[in-house]
C-alpha positions as CSV (number, residue, x, y, z in Angstrom):
1,M,71.6,271.1,222.7
2,S,69.5,274.6,222.5
3,G,67.2,276.6,220.4
4,V,64.4,279.1,219.6
5,I,61.6,278.4,219.0
6,N,60.2,281.8,217.1
7,P,56.3,282.9,217.7
8,D,53.3,280.9,215.5
9,S,56.8,278.7,214.2
10,E,58.2,275.8,214.8
11,I,61.2,273.6,214.6
12,P,62.0,270.2,213.3
13,I,64.9,268.3,215.9
14,E,66.5,265.5,214.6
15,V,66.7,262.4,216.7
16,T,69.7,260.1,215.5
17,F,69.5,256.3,216.8
18,Q,72.6,255.0,216.1
19,P,72.7,251.8,218.5
20,K,75.9,249.8,219.6
21,F,74.6,246.7,220.7
22,E,71.8,244.2,219.2
23,K,69.1,245.6,221.7
24,F,65.6,247.1,222.7
25,Y,66.5,250.6,223.9
26,N,63.5,253.5,225.5
27,Y,64.8,257.2,225.9
28,N,62.8,259.8,227.7
29,L,64.5,262.9,226.4
30,M,63.5,266.3,228.9
31,L,63.1,269.4,227.0
32,N,63.4,272.4,229.0
33,V,61.4,275.4,227.6
34,K,61.7,278.6,229.5
35,Q,58.9,279.7,231.7
36,K,57.3,276.7,231.7
37,T,57.5,275.1,234.9
38,R,56.8,271.9,233.4
39,Y,59.1,270.1,231.2
40,V,58.7,268.5,227.8
41,N,58.9,265.3,228.0
42,L,59.9,263.3,224.0
43,N,59.5,259.6,224.7
44,V,62.6,257.8,221.9
45,K,62.7,253.9,221.7
46,G,64.4,251.9,218.7
47,H,65.5,248.0,218.4
48,G,69.4,247.7,217.5
49,Y,70.2,245.2,215.5
50,N,72.6,243.4,213.0
51,L,72.2,242.2,209.8
52,H,71.7,238.5,209.2
53,H,72.5,237.8,205.7
54,S,74.6,235.7,203.5
55,V,75.2,236.3,199.4
56,M,76.3,232.9,197.3
57,L,76.8,231.8,193.7
58,S,74.8,228.5,192.7
59,S,78.5,227.2,191.6
60,S,80.3,227.8,195.3
61,P,78.9,226.4,198.4
62,M,80.9,228.8,200.3
63,P,79.3,232.6,200.8
64,L,80.3,235.5,199.1
65,S,82.8,238.2,201.0
66,H,82.3,241.1,200.0
67,H,86.0,242.6,200.9
68,T,87.0,241.1,197.5
69,D,86.0,241.5,194.2
70,H,83.9,238.3,192.4
71,H,83.9,237.0,189.2
72,L,81.2,235.5,187.1
73,D,82.7,233.4,184.1
74,F,80.1,232.5,181.3
75,G,82.9,230.8,179.5
76,D,82.0,230.4,175.9
77,I,79.0,230.4,174.5
78,F,77.3,230.1,171.1
79,I,75.6,233.5,169.4
80,N,71.4,233.4,170.8
81,E,72.8,230.7,173.5
82,K,71.5,231.7,177.2
83,K,73.4,231.2,180.2
84,T,72.4,232.3,183.5
85,K,74.5,232.8,186.9
86,V,72.5,233.1,190.3
87,I,73.5,235.1,193.2
88,T,71.2,234.1,196.5
89,I,70.9,236.4,199.7
90,S,69.9,235.0,202.4
91,N,68.3,237.0,205.7
92,S,68.3,234.9,208.7
93,G,67.4,237.7,210.8
94,D,64.5,239.0,212.5
95,F,63.9,241.7,210.0
96,N,63.6,243.0,206.3
97,F,66.3,244.3,204.4
98,D,66.9,245.7,201.4
99,F,69.2,245.4,198.0
100,A,69.7,247.1,194.9
101,V,72.2,246.4,191.7
102,K,74.4,249.1,190.1
103,K,75.7,248.3,186.8
104,S,77.8,249.9,183.7
105,Q,76.2,250.2,180.8
106,F,76.7,247.4,178.3
107,S,75.0,244.8,176.1
108,F,73.4,240.8,176.4
109,I,73.2,241.3,180.4
110,T,70.3,241.1,182.2
111,I,70.5,241.4,185.9
112,S,66.3,240.0,187.6
113,P,65.7,241.2,190.0
114,E,68.3,244.9,189.6
115,N,66.0,245.4,193.5
116,A,63.9,243.5,196.1
117,T,63.2,243.4,199.8
118,V,65.0,240.4,201.5
119,L,62.4,239.2,204.2
120,K,63.2,237.5,207.4
121,N,63.7,233.9,207.0
122,E,63.9,234.4,203.6
123,K,66.2,234.0,199.9
124,V,66.1,235.8,197.0
125,N,67.7,234.7,194.3
126,I,69.2,237.4,191.6
127,E,69.9,235.7,187.7
128,V,71.9,237.6,185.7
129,T,72.1,236.2,182.0
130,F,74.1,236.6,179.5
131,A,72.0,236.7,176.0
132,P,73.7,237.9,173.0
133,I,72.6,237.8,169.2
134,S,75.9,238.8,168.3
135,E,80.0,238.0,168.6
136,Y,80.9,239.8,172.0
137,R,83.3,239.1,174.5
138,L,82.9,240.2,178.1
139,N,85.7,241.5,180.0
140,A,86.2,241.2,183.7
141,K,87.9,245.3,183.5
142,N,84.8,246.9,181.7
143,H,81.7,244.5,183.1
144,T,81.0,244.8,186.5
145,F,78.3,245.3,189.1
146,N,77.9,245.9,192.5
147,L,75.0,244.5,194.8
148,N,74.7,246.8,197.6
149,I,73.3,245.6,201.1
150,V,70.7,248.8,202.1
151,S,72.3,249.4,205.5
152,G,74.8,246.5,204.9
153,P,78.1,245.6,202.6
154,T,78.4,246.0,198.6
155,Y,79.3,242.9,197.1
156,H,81.4,243.3,194.0
157,F,81.5,241.6,191.0
158,R,83.1,241.4,187.5
159,L,82.1,239.1,184.0
160,A,83.5,237.3,181.9
161,G,82.8,235.1,179.1
162,S,82.4,235.2,175.2
163,A,79.6,234.9,172.4
164,R,80.5,233.2,169.6
165,K,79.4,231.8,166.1
166,P,79.7,227.9,166.1
167,N,82.8,226.9,164.5
168,V,80.8,224.7,161.7
169,E,82.5,224.8,158.4
170,F,80.2,224.3,155.2
171,S,82.4,223.3,151.8
172,F,80.2,225.8,150.3
173,T,77.6,228.5,151.2
174,E,76.9,228.7,147.5
175,Y,76.5,226.1,144.4
176,D,75.8,227.0,140.8
177,F,74.5,224.2,139.5
178,G,74.4,225.5,136.0
179,P,72.5,224.7,132.7
180,C,70.9,221.7,133.1
181,Y,68.7,219.0,130.8
182,V,65.1,219.3,131.2
183,L,64.0,215.6,130.1
184,K,61.0,213.1,129.7
185,Q,62.7,211.4,132.9
186,P,64.2,213.7,134.8
187,L,68.0,214.2,135.5
188,A,68.8,214.6,138.7
189,R,71.7,216.8,139.1
190,T,73.6,216.0,143.0
191,A,76.5,218.2,145.0
192,I,77.6,216.7,148.0
193,L,77.6,219.9,151.3
194,E,80.5,218.5,153.3
195,I,80.0,219.8,157.1
196,R,82.5,219.5,159.9
197,N,82.2,220.5,163.5
198,L,85.5,221.9,164.1
199,D,84.6,223.7,168.0
200,S,84.9,220.9,170.9
201,S,81.3,219.4,171.0
202,A,78.8,217.9,169.7
203,M,76.0,220.1,167.3
204,S,72.3,219.6,166.4
205,I,71.7,220.1,163.1
206,E,68.6,220.9,160.9
207,T,67.0,222.3,158.1
208,L,64.0,224.4,157.7
209,Y,63.9,224.0,154.0
210,E,60.8,222.1,152.4
211,R,61.3,219.7,149.6
212,T,60.5,221.3,146.6
213,N,60.0,219.3,143.1
214,Y,63.0,220.8,142.0
215,L,65.0,220.9,145.1
216,D,65.9,218.7,147.3
217,I,68.2,218.7,150.7
218,Q,68.7,215.3,151.5
219,L,69.8,215.4,155.8
220,A,67.4,213.5,158.3
221,P,66.4,215.2,161.2
222,G,67.6,214.8,164.5
223,Q,71.5,215.1,162.9
224,V,74.3,215.1,165.3
225,I,77.6,216.5,164.3
226,L,81.1,215.0,166.0
227,P,83.8,217.6,166.8
228,S,86.4,216.7,163.9
229,T,90.2,216.4,165.7
230,K,91.1,215.0,161.9
231,P,90.8,216.2,157.8
232,N,88.2,213.9,157.2
233,E,86.9,212.7,160.3
234,N,83.2,213.4,161.3
235,V,82.3,214.8,158.1
236,L,78.9,215.0,157.2
237,K,77.6,215.0,153.9
238,V,74.7,216.7,153.0
239,P,73.1,215.7,149.0
240,V,71.7,218.3,147.5
241,V,69.5,217.2,144.4
242,F,68.4,219.8,142.1
243,I,66.0,218.4,139.2
244,P,64.6,221.0,137.3
245,R,61.8,220.5,135.4
246,E,60.7,223.6,133.5
247,L,63.2,225.4,131.1
248,A,63.1,228.5,133.4
249,K,66.0,229.4,136.3
250,Y,65.9,228.3,140.1
251,Q,67.2,230.3,142.7
252,E,66.9,229.4,146.6
253,T,68.0,229.9,150.3
254,V,68.6,226.8,152.2
255,E,69.0,227.6,156.0
256,F,70.6,224.9,158.3
257,D,69.9,225.3,162.2
258,I,72.9,224.7,163.9
259,N,72.0,223.7,167.9
260,G,68.7,225.5,167.5
261,L,70.8,228.9,167.7
262,H,72.5,230.0,164.8
263,K,71.5,230.2,160.9
264,I,73.6,229.5,158.2
265,G,72.3,230.4,154.7
266,V,73.2,228.3,151.0
267,K,72.3,229.6,148.0
268,I,71.5,227.1,145.6
269,Q,70.7,228.4,141.7
270,G,70.7,226.3,138.1
271,E,68.8,226.6,135.3
272,G,66.3,223.9,133.4
273,V,67.5,224.2,129.6
274,P,66.7,221.9,126.6
275,L,68.8,218.8,124.8
276,K,69.8,219.4,121.7
277,L,71.5,216.5,120.2
278,E,71.4,215.9,116.6
279,L,73.3,214.6,113.9
280,Q,75.2,216.8,112.1
281,R,74.2,215.7,108.6
282,A,70.5,215.0,108.1
283,E,71.1,212.6,105.3
284,D,72.8,210.2,108.2
285,T,69.1,209.5,110.0
286,S,69.8,206.2,107.8
287,V,73.2,204.2,107.5
288,D,72.8,202.4,103.9
289,F,76.0,199.1,102.9
290,G,73.8,198.3,100.5
291,V,74.5,194.0,99.4
292,M,78.2,193.0,100.4
293,K,79.7,189.7,101.1
294,I,80.9,187.5,103.4
295,G,83.8,189.0,104.6
296,G,83.5,192.8,103.3
297,D,84.5,195.1,105.8
298,V,83.0,198.3,105.3
299,T,83.2,201.4,108.0
300,K,80.7,204.7,108.3
301,N,80.9,208.0,110.3
302,V,78.1,209.7,111.4
303,R,78.4,213.1,113.0
304,L,76.6,213.7,116.4
305,M,76.4,217.3,118.6
306,N,75.5,219.1,120.9
307,Y,74.3,221.8,120.9
308,G,73.2,222.5,124.2
309,K,74.4,224.2,126.8
310,R,75.8,221.3,128.7
311,A,78.2,218.6,128.5
312,V,76.6,215.1,128.5
313,R,77.8,211.6,129.1
314,L,76.4,208.7,126.5
315,N,76.3,205.0,126.0
316,F,75.6,202.4,123.4
317,D,76.3,199.4,125.4
318,F,72.6,199.4,127.3
319,N,70.4,196.7,127.0
320,N,73.2,194.2,125.2
321,Q,72.0,196.8,122.8
322,L,76.1,196.3,121.2
323,E,76.3,192.6,122.0
324,H,73.2,192.2,119.9
325,L,74.3,193.8,116.8
326,F,77.9,192.2,116.4
327,E,75.9,189.0,116.8
328,K,72.9,188.9,114.6
329,Y,74.2,191.2,112.2
330,A,77.7,191.8,112.4
331,V,77.8,195.6,113.3
332,S,80.9,196.8,115.5
333,I,79.9,200.5,116.4
334,Y,82.2,203.0,118.7
335,P,82.3,204.4,120.8
336,N,82.1,201.0,122.9
337,K,82.1,202.4,126.5
338,D,80.7,205.8,128.4
339,F,81.8,208.8,126.6
340,I,80.9,212.4,127.6
341,L,79.9,214.9,124.6
342,N,80.5,218.7,125.6
343,A,78.8,221.2,124.8
344,R,78.6,222.9,121.8
345,D,81.0,219.9,120.5
346,G,80.4,216.8,118.5
347,V,81.5,213.2,118.2
348,D,82.2,210.9,115.7
349,I,80.4,207.9,115.8
350,E,82.1,204.9,113.3
351,I,79.4,202.3,112.3
352,R,81.2,198.4,111.0
353,F,79.6,196.1,109.1
354,N,82.3,193.0,108.9
355,P,79.8,189.9,107.9
356,K,81.0,186.4,108.2
357,T,78.0,184.9,107.2
358,R,74.9,185.0,105.1
359,L,72.5,187.8,106.1
360,H,69.3,188.9,105.3
361,Q,68.5,192.1,104.5
362,F,68.1,194.2,107.7
363,K,67.3,197.2,108.9
364,H,68.1,197.7,113.2
365,E,67.4,201.1,115.1
366,L,71.2,201.7,116.8
367,S,69.6,204.6,119.5
368,Y,72.0,205.8,122.4
369,Q,71.2,205.5,126.4
370,I,72.3,209.2,128.6
371,V,74.2,207.2,131.5
372,E,72.8,209.5,134.6
373,N,68.6,208.9,133.7
374,K,68.7,205.5,131.4
375,E,66.6,207.6,128.9
376,V,67.5,206.2,125.6
377,H,67.4,208.3,121.4
378,K,67.2,206.8,118.2
379,L,70.3,208.2,116.1
380,T,69.6,206.7,113.1
381,N,69.3,203.6,111.3
382,V,71.5,200.6,110.3
383,I,70.6,198.8,106.9
384,G,72.6,195.8,105.3
385,C,72.4,192.5,103.2
386,C,75.4,190.0,103.3
387,H,74.6,187.5,100.1
388,G,76.4,184.4,100.7
389,I,76.0,180.5,101.2
390,E,74.2,179.5,103.4
391,L,73.2,175.5,103.4
392,K,71.1,173.1,105.9
393,L,70.9,169.4,106.0
394,L,68.0,168.9,106.7
395,Q,68.8,165.7,109.0
396,D,72.1,165.2,110.5
397,T,72.0,161.9,111.5
398,V,71.0,159.1,109.4
399,G,70.3,155.5,111.3
400,F,70.7,151.9,108.7
401,G,70.2,150.1,111.1
402,S,70.7,146.1,110.7
403,V,71.9,145.5,107.3
404,V,72.3,141.8,105.8
405,V,76.7,141.8,105.3
406,N,77.6,142.3,101.4
407,S,73.8,143.9,100.7
408,K,73.1,147.3,100.7
409,L,70.6,149.3,101.8
410,K,70.5,152.9,100.7
411,R,68.9,156.7,102.3
412,E,68.7,159.9,100.8
413,V,69.8,163.2,102.7
414,Q,68.5,165.9,101.8
415,V,70.3,169.6,101.5
416,V,68.4,173.1,101.4
417,N,70.6,176.3,99.5
418,L,69.0,178.7,101.5
419,G,71.6,181.2,100.3
420,D,71.7,183.8,97.2
421,V,74.9,182.0,95.5
422,K,75.9,178.5,94.1
423,A,77.2,176.1,96.3
424,K,80.3,174.2,95.8
425,F,80.8,171.1,97.7
426,N,83.6,167.8,98.4
427,W,82.4,164.7,100.9
428,D,85.6,163.2,102.8
429,T,84.7,159.9,102.8
430,T,88.7,158.9,102.9
431,F,87.6,157.2,106.8
432,C,84.2,155.9,106.2
433,G,83.8,154.7,102.4
434,R,84.4,150.9,103.1
435,Y,81.0,151.3,104.0
436,Y,79.6,154.1,103.3
437,T,79.0,155.9,99.6
438,I,77.6,159.6,99.1
439,T,77.0,160.1,96.2
440,P,77.1,162.9,94.0
441,S,81.0,163.0,96.5
442,S,81.1,166.6,94.5
443,G,79.0,169.0,92.9
444,T,77.7,172.4,92.8
445,I,73.9,173.1,94.7
446,P,72.1,176.2,93.0
447,A,71.0,179.2,95.0
448,H,67.5,178.6,96.7
449,E,67.2,175.5,95.6
450,D,66.8,171.7,96.9
451,F,69.4,169.0,96.2
452,K,69.7,165.4,97.5
453,F,72.2,163.3,98.3
454,M,72.1,159.3,98.3
455,I,73.8,157.5,101.6
456,T,74.9,153.7,100.6
457,F,75.3,151.7,103.8
458,H,77.3,148.6,102.1
459,P,78.9,147.1,104.6
460,D,81.2,143.7,103.9
461,V,81.8,142.6,107.6
462,I,79.6,141.7,110.3
463,D,79.9,144.2,112.9
464,N,77.6,145.2,115.8
465,D,78.7,149.3,115.8
466,I,79.8,150.1,112.2
467,S,79.6,154.5,113.2
468,F,80.9,157.7,111.7
469,T,80.1,160.8,113.7
470,K,80.8,164.1,111.5
471,V,81.2,163.1,108.6
472,K,82.6,166.0,107.1
473,C,80.9,168.0,103.2
474,N,83.2,170.7,102.8
475,I,81.4,173.8,101.3
476,E,83.6,176.2,99.6
477,G,83.2,179.6,101.1
478,S,81.4,179.0,103.8
479,M,81.4,176.2,107.0
480,P,81.5,172.7,106.5
481,L,78.2,170.1,107.1
482,Y,78.7,167.7,108.5
483,L,76.7,164.2,108.9
484,N,76.3,161.1,111.5
485,L,75.9,157.3,110.3
486,F,75.1,154.6,112.2
487,G,74.6,151.3,111.2
488,K,75.6,147.5,112.0
489,C,76.6,144.5,109.7
490,I,74.3,140.8,111.1
491,P,74.7,137.6,108.6
492,Q,71.4,137.1,106.5
493,I,69.7,133.9,108.0
494,K,69.0,131.7,105.3
495,E,65.8,129.9,106.8
496,S,63.9,133.8,106.5
497,V,65.2,134.5,102.9
498,Q,62.2,134.0,100.5
499,E,62.4,133.6,97.2
500,I,59.5,135.0,94.4
501,K,59.9,134.1,90.8
502,F,58.6,136.1,88.2
503,Q,58.2,135.2,83.9
504,T,57.0,137.3,82.0
505,R,58.0,138.5,77.8
506,V,60.2,141.2,78.1
507,R,58.4,144.7,78.2
508,M,55.7,143.0,79.7
509,T,54.4,143.2,83.5
510,D,54.3,139.8,86.2
511,T,52.7,140.8,89.4
512,K,53.4,138.7,92.7
513,K,52.4,139.3,95.7
514,V,53.4,138.6,99.3
515,M,52.0,138.5,102.7
516,I,53.2,140.5,105.5
517,K,51.9,140.3,109.2
518,N,52.2,142.9,112.3
519,P,52.1,141.3,115.4
520,T,52.6,144.0,117.7
521,D,49.6,146.1,119.0
522,T,50.7,149.5,117.0
523,P,50.0,149.7,113.2
524,W,52.9,149.6,111.3
525,K,54.3,152.1,108.3
526,I,56.9,149.5,106.9
527,K,59.5,151.1,103.7
528,A,59.9,148.9,101.0
529,I,63.4,148.6,99.4
530,I,63.5,147.1,96.5
531,S,66.8,146.7,94.8
532,A,68.4,145.3,91.9
533,N,71.7,143.4,92.2
534,L,72.8,144.5,88.5
535,E,73.0,148.1,87.0
536,S,71.8,146.8,84.2
537,S,68.6,145.4,86.1
538,K,67.5,148.2,87.3
539,G,63.9,149.4,88.0
540,Y,62.2,145.7,86.4
541,F,61.2,145.4,89.9
542,Y,59.0,147.7,91.6
543,G,56.1,148.3,93.9
544,N,55.0,150.9,96.2
545,E,56.8,152.5,98.7
546,T,55.2,151.7,102.2
547,L,53.1,149.2,103.2
548,D,50.8,150.0,105.8
549,I,49.6,147.0,108.5
550,P,47.0,147.2,110.8
551,K,47.9,146.1,114.4
552,N,48.1,142.3,115.4
553,G,47.3,141.9,111.0
554,Q,48.7,141.4,107.8
555,A,48.6,143.2,104.4
556,E,49.9,142.0,101.2
557,Y,52.4,143.7,99.5
558,E,52.4,143.9,95.3
559,I,55.4,144.1,93.3
560,Q,55.8,143.4,89.9
561,Y,58.2,142.5,87.5
562,H,58.7,144.7,84.0
563,P,61.7,144.2,82.3
564,L,63.2,146.1,79.7
565,S,65.8,143.9,78.4
566,M,65.5,139.9,77.5
567,T,67.5,136.9,79.9
568,K,69.4,134.5,78.2
569,N,67.5,133.1,75.0
570,D,69.2,131.6,72.0
571,K,67.5,134.3,70.0
572,A,69.9,136.6,71.6
573,P,73.0,134.8,71.8
574,Q,74.8,137.9,72.7
575,I,73.1,138.7,76.6
576,K,74.8,136.3,79.5
577,E,72.5,137.1,82.0
578,E,70.6,133.9,82.9
579,K,67.7,136.2,85.3
580,H,67.6,139.1,86.7
581,E,67.8,139.6,89.9
582,G,66.9,142.3,92.7
583,S,65.7,142.3,96.8
584,L,62.7,143.4,98.8
585,F,63.8,144.0,102.0
586,F,61.0,145.5,104.3
587,P,62.7,147.0,108.0
588,T,60.1,146.9,110.1
589,P,59.6,148.6,113.5
590,D,60.2,145.8,115.9
591,G,64.2,145.6,114.4
592,S,63.8,142.2,112.1
593,A,63.7,142.1,108.7
594,L,62.6,140.5,106.3
595,L,64.0,139.7,102.7
596,F,63.1,138.7,99.2
597,N,65.0,137.3,96.8
598,L,63.5,138.5,93.8
599,V,64.3,135.9,90.3
600,G,62.9,137.0,87.1
601,E,62.8,135.6,83.0
602,A,62.9,137.9,81.0
603,L,61.4,136.0,77.4
604,P,61.6,137.1,74.0
605,P,59.4,139.7,72.8
606,S,55.5,138.7,70.9
607,E,54.6,140.3,68.1
608,A,54.4,144.8,68.9
609,G,51.8,144.8,66.2
610,N,50.2,143.8,63.0
611,F,49.4,145.5,59.5
612,N,47.0,144.7,56.2
613,I,48.1,145.9,53.6
614,N,45.7,146.2,50.6
615,V,49.2,145.9,47.3
616,K,47.6,146.5,44.3
617,T,49.8,144.2,41.6
618,K,53.2,145.7,39.9
619,K,52.6,148.9,41.9
620,Q,54.5,150.5,45.2
621,E,52.3,150.5,47.9
622,I,54.2,152.6,50.7
623,Q,53.6,151.1,54.8
624,V,54.1,153.7,57.5
625,I,55.3,151.8,61.2
626,P,54.9,153.2,64.2
627,V,58.0,152.0,65.7
628,K,58.9,153.1,69.4
629,N,61.8,153.1,71.7
630,W,60.8,151.6,75.2
631,L,64.0,152.8,76.6
632,K,65.2,156.8,77.9
633,T,67.6,156.4,75.6
634,T,68.2,156.8,71.9
635,Q,68.5,153.2,70.4
636,R,69.9,152.5,66.7
637,F,68.1,149.8,65.6
638,T,68.8,147.9,62.4
639,T,66.2,146.5,60.2
640,V,64.9,143.1,59.1
641,W,62.0,141.5,57.0
642,E,61.2,138.1,56.0
643,V,58.6,136.9,53.9
644,A,56.6,133.8,54.6
645,G,57.7,131.0,52.1
646,D,61.2,133.0,51.0
647,D,57.8,134.0,47.7
648,P,59.9,136.1,45.8
649,T,57.4,138.2,44.0
650,I,57.0,140.3,46.4
651,L,59.3,142.9,46.4
652,I,60.9,144.8,50.0
653,K,62.9,147.8,50.5
654,G,63.2,150.3,53.6
655,A,66.5,152.2,55.2
656,N,68.4,149.4,57.1
657,T,68.8,151.3,59.9
658,I,66.3,154.0,62.2
659,D,67.6,155.9,65.0
660,I,65.0,156.6,67.5
661,M,65.6,159.0,70.0
662,G,64.9,157.6,74.3
663,D,61.2,156.7,75.0
664,S,59.6,158.2,71.8
665,V,57.7,157.0,69.0
666,K,59.8,157.3,65.0
667,E,57.5,156.4,61.9
668,Y,59.4,153.7,59.6
669,K,58.6,153.8,56.1
670,L,58.2,150.5,54.4
671,N,58.5,150.2,49.9
672,I,55.9,146.9,49.2
673,T,55.7,145.4,45.8
674,A,53.7,142.4,44.2
675,L,54.2,140.8,41.1
676,K,51.5,138.7,40.7
677,P,47.9,138.8,43.2
678,G,47.8,136.4,45.9
679,N,47.6,137.0,50.1
680,S,51.2,135.9,51.9
681,K,52.8,137.1,55.5
682,A,55.8,138.7,56.2
683,S,56.9,140.3,59.3
684,I,59.8,142.8,60.4
685,T,61.8,143.3,63.0
686,F,64.0,146.1,64.5
687,K,67.4,144.8,66.2
688,N,69.7,146.7,68.4
689,E,72.7,145.2,67.2
690,Q,74.5,145.9,70.7
691,T,72.1,144.5,72.5
692,G,70.2,142.0,71.2
693,E,67.3,143.5,71.9
694,Y,64.8,143.4,69.9
695,I,60.8,144.6,68.7
696,Y,58.8,143.1,65.4
697,Y,55.8,143.8,63.6
698,G,53.5,141.0,61.7
699,L,52.4,142.0,57.7
700,V,49.7,140.9,55.4
701,K,49.4,141.7,52.0
702,C,46.3,141.0,50.0
703,F,47.4,141.4,45.9
């Protein structure tokens, strides 16, 4: 090699070092310059070495060859997901070396670092990151990069992979609840959002929406959706609850976060509207059935209109309203099940009144319930009444206790007609008539009045149980009444029966007293039962109805005999009754009984009155005699007068008969004439020829 250097100039000399072996080199280059005695000496030193490196992928344990292309497959990932592949460059030599990455233009791939120095005995990791933000596909043909080792080989890489949205299916991404009623008790409307994972791996899903007072997304935090291989498998159902509280339109977008990488928005909208349920006719605010009879059947209709924008489900059968109406008032409502009242439509409500028993005037508020939120609203007032029979026995069981054979014991039972009409009754005593008699056996009980039945127990055989249950009293037009009768018949112990004898003139009073003892530690209040053996002498014996006896004490009972008819005597031969007989019975609380036979003798009457009469000779004098009828029934009396000594000078005239109404006094006029002066006595008798009973008055005449 040779050359020329011009004066005052320089020329570069290029020295190339290209070692063949890995060793240290030292050369002296001799440069011969003409006209210079000595050589110019250039010392060149160098170290020849090989690059001791390796390139490896984190997914492979073997070093990569620079003779083939290498594939980095990121697989199938989701948008916004990040996936990294690591290429490791190792330097096992004694010298540092550099590298550089050269790539084509493509998106979502970052390589870091793209160039750097690998120190001796060190490693450098190159991160190749795929971070797509939209759907993207890496093609191995078009997406490549080279890793150049300075002064070393070049490695070729091809990229593969794809980015996509999560394969999650939403049953809807927009939902309109439409018009929803704003009520006092907020009414929630719910839509079910169904979410399916059609991908191959589980996914987490959350919502960032914060609950408001009108919208709630009921999705629990950290919810995971498993892959679905069948149509209804692993479906996540998310309730979307809309509760409008104001008359306004609502619109919200709810975002769902899938795996924290992808967001899906669901648009929810709705409107709060007022409830407008009204009766079509204003006069239907009250449904009046008026007054009905038992068995009547009347149906009336009212029409309920929905002037709102949405259908509503209603019901009358809540809180036992229908059952209460039917059982208490015989009112039935139709429809009696849930029904839907569409917007701008109406429904006929049928109200039927079919009373089977008497009902007082009533007024009941009929309401309906909104099924979804149980809110109650008034529909109308139901008014009516039913006139009929309503009888009530003040006692349905009568116990007679022990009654002596062939004797009688009576009990009164009171019935009240609470109804509005008279009630006809008829006792059915065919199976108990031998022992019990109920009087009256048939008749009519006026409305709003009390009525008494007399029940007589008259056993004729000794029996410890003479009981009859459900003695039936048929009521015309109503349900029958039932009475239970209990008694037993015992023989009378002769030694225990005492006899009380009375004697007095007819229509006068004789009084006797009996002593009743109470041997127990509790005071007694016993009933005295006085009865006459014959109907003709009924009422002749009487006393107080009850007797109070202190504990371990005694009390006197006073019984009076006041006959209104005579017993057999010479002055009234047609009277055949030897004695007036009756009984006094005390049913004592200790289970025993006291029986007294009452025997009364009624003697002819004494003079009922005496009149002094001054009569002038041969002048007619009229004497008025007040005659009393002692009975409650009308009596006809025959008049008979008698003058002492049959004096023919005294003439007496008067009516032969006189009729006097019961329990009253009537004046009788007697004409008396004396033919000569003097004093005389006479009497006038008023006699009932049918019974033989009479009353007489004395007359004293002065002339």
